C-alpha positions in Angstrom: 3.7 -15.1 7.6 -0.1 -14.0 7.8 -0.6 -10.2 8.1 -2.8 -10.9 11.1 0.4 -12.1 12.9 2.4 -9.3 11.7 0.0 -6.4 12.8 -0.9 -8.1 16.3 2.7 -9.1 17.2 4.3 -6.4 19.4 8.2 -6.1 19.8 10.2 -4.9 22.8 12.4 -2.7 20.6 11.0 0.1 18.4 13.7 -0.7 15.8 12.9 -4.3 15.1 11.6 -5.0 11.7 9.0 -8.3 11.1 10.5 -11.2 8.6 10.2 -11.2 4.8 6.5 -11.9 3.7 6.1 -13.5 0.3 3.1 -11.9 -1.6 1.2 -12.6 -4.8 -0.5 -9.7 -6.8 -3.9 -10.9 -7.8 -5.0 -7.7 -9.7 -3.9 -3.8 -10.0 -6.0 -0.8 -11.0 -4.9 2.7 -11.7 -6.8 5.1 -9.5 -7.0 8.8 -9.8 -6.2 11.1 -6.5 -7.5 14.5 -6.3 -4.9 16.8 -4.6 -7.0 20.1 -5.3 -10.3 21.4 -6.6 -11.4 24.1 -8.6 -14.4 26.4 -7.4 -16.1 28.4 -9.7 -18.1 31.4 -9.3 -21.3 29.5 -10.8 -20.8 26.8 -7.9 -19.4 24.6 -10.2 -16.4 22.1 -8.4 -14.1 20.6 -10.6 -10.8 18.7 -10.0 -7.9 21.3 -10.5 -4.9 18.7 -9.8 -4.6 15.0 -9.8 -2.3 12.3 -9.7 -2.5 8.5 -10.4 -1.9 5.9 -7.7 -1.9 2.1 -8.2 -4.2 0.1 -6.0 -3.2 -3.7 -5.8 -5.0 -6.6 -4.4 -2.6 -8.7 -2.8 -2.7 -11.9 -0.9 0.1 -13.6 1.3 -1.5 -17.1 1.1 -3.9 -16.6 4.0 -5.6 -13.1 3.8 -6.3 -10.9 0.9 -6.0 -7.0 1.0 -5.6 -3.8 -0.9 -2.6 -2.0 -1.0 -2.0 1.6 -2.3 1.2 2.3 -4.1 2.7 5.5 -4.9 4.6 6.5 -8.2 7.8 5.0 -7.0 6.6 1.6 -6.7 3.7 1.6 -9.4 6.2 0.0 -12.0 7.4 -2.7 -9.8 3.9 -4.3 -9.1 2.4 -6.2 -12.2 -0.7 -8.6 -12.0 0.4 -12.1 -11.5 3.6 -11.3 -10.2 5.3 -12.7 -6.7 7.2 -10.6 -4.8 9.1 -10.7 -1.2 8.4 -7.6 1.1 11.7 -7.1 3.2 13.1 -4.5 5.5 9.8 -2.8 6.1 8.1 -1.6 9.1 4.7 -1.3 10.0 3.3 2.2 11.5 0.2 2.8 13.3 -2.0 1.0 16.3 -5.2 0.0 14.4 -6.2 -0.4 10.7 -5.2 1.2 8.3 -1.7 0.3 9.0 1.0 2.3 7.2 4.2 0.5 5.6 7.4 2.3 5.9 10.7 1.7 4.2 9.5 -1.0 1.9 12.0 -3.1 -0.2 10.4 -5.2 -3.0 12.3 -7.8 -4.8 
């Protein structure tokens, strides 16, 4: 099912979920995410606490998009993998949408 159809279709029930989506991972890259900064007296600003998220480029066969993965999903996503997204919900009214309660297999 194309991503545009998923995000443009509204359901009458707030508890309904979209059908499973087959995706392919084109490329992944680890990206540093800065959580806090250190400000020195000499006006020097440096990152104090960082974490690493994985950004994946995925496709459903009709569109290509980027996808930010947090630590708990980072080990599942590898380049060239084909996955099925199921039991998920889409949050938000406009882009960027959030995906909650995701199950990958």
